[in-house]
C-alpha positions as CSV (number, residue, x, y, z in Angstrom):
1,X,47.2,31.6,-12.8
2,X,49.0,28.3,-13.3
3,X,52.1,30.2,-14.6
4,X,52.3,32.3,-11.5
5,X,52.6,30.3,-8.2
6,X,51.6,33.4,-6.3
7,X,48.3,33.4,-8.2
8,X,46.5,36.2,-10.0
9,X,43.4,38.3,-9.7
10,X,40.3,37.6,-11.8
11,X,40.9,40.9,-13.6
12,X,44.5,39.9,-14.5
13,X,43.3,36.5,-15.7
14,X,40.6,38.1,-17.8
15,X,43.1,40.4,-19.4
16,X,45.6,37.6,-20.0
17,X,42.8,35.6,-21.7
18,X,41.2,38.5,-23.5
19,X,38.0,37.4,-21.8
20,X,35.1,39.2,-20.1
21,X,35.9,39.9,-16.4
22,X,32.4,38.8,-15.2
23,X,32.7,35.5,-17.0
24,X,36.2,34.8,-15.6
25,X,35.0,35.8,-12.1
26,X,32.0,33.4,-12.3
27,X,34.2,30.5,-13.5
28,X,36.7,31.2,-10.7
29,X,33.9,31.2,-8.1
30,X,32.7,27.8,-9.5
31,X,36.3,26.4,-9.5
32,X,36.8,27.5,-6.0
33,X,33.6,25.8,-4.8
34,X,34.9,22.6,-6.5
35,X,38.2,22.9,-4.8
36,X,40.3,23.4,-7.9
37,X,41.4,26.9,-7.1
38,X,42.0,28.7,-3.8
39,X,41.7,32.4,-3.0
40,X,42.9,34.7,-0.2
41,X,39.4,36.0,0.3
42,X,37.3,35.2,3.3
43,X,33.6,35.6,3.6
44,X,33.9,39.3,2.8
45,X,34.9,39.9,-0.8
46,X,33.8,43.5,-1.4
47,X,36.5,46.0,-1.9
48,X,39.2,43.4,-1.7
49,X,41.8,42.4,-4.2
50,X,41.2,38.7,-4.4
51,X,44.1,36.5,-5.6
52,X,43.3,33.0,-7.0
53,X,45.8,30.2,-7.3
54,X,45.5,26.8,-8.8
55,X,45.4,23.8,-6.4
56,X,47.9,21.7,-8.2
57,X,47.0,18.5,-6.2
58,X,43.3,18.9,-7.0
59,X,44.2,19.3,-10.7
60,X,46.4,16.2,-10.6
61,X,43.7,14.2,-9.0
62,X,41.1,15.4,-11.5
63,X,43.4,14.5,-14.5
64,X,44.1,11.1,-13.0
65,X,40.4,10.4,-12.7
66,X,39.8,11.6,-16.2
67,X,42.6,9.4,-17.5
68,X,41.1,6.4,-15.7
69,X,37.7,7.2,-17.2
70,X,39.1,7.4,-20.7
71,X,40.9,4.0,-20.1
72,X,37.7,2.5,-18.9
73,X,38.9,1.8,-15.4
């Protein structure tokens, strides 16, 4: 997903990682709720090809917060 600015489907990500589709899908849903990834899906997801993409600004903020935590700031 991070390698492709256009994003990727959960199935493609699962194949790339060699992981279980359901596990990847569940993690993507959680990351979407946290604002770390965005998708092209609205409320209706059934029958759609949902593309997920990394929110790079959210990732950068999370990494900065983690770095500050590690530094004791």
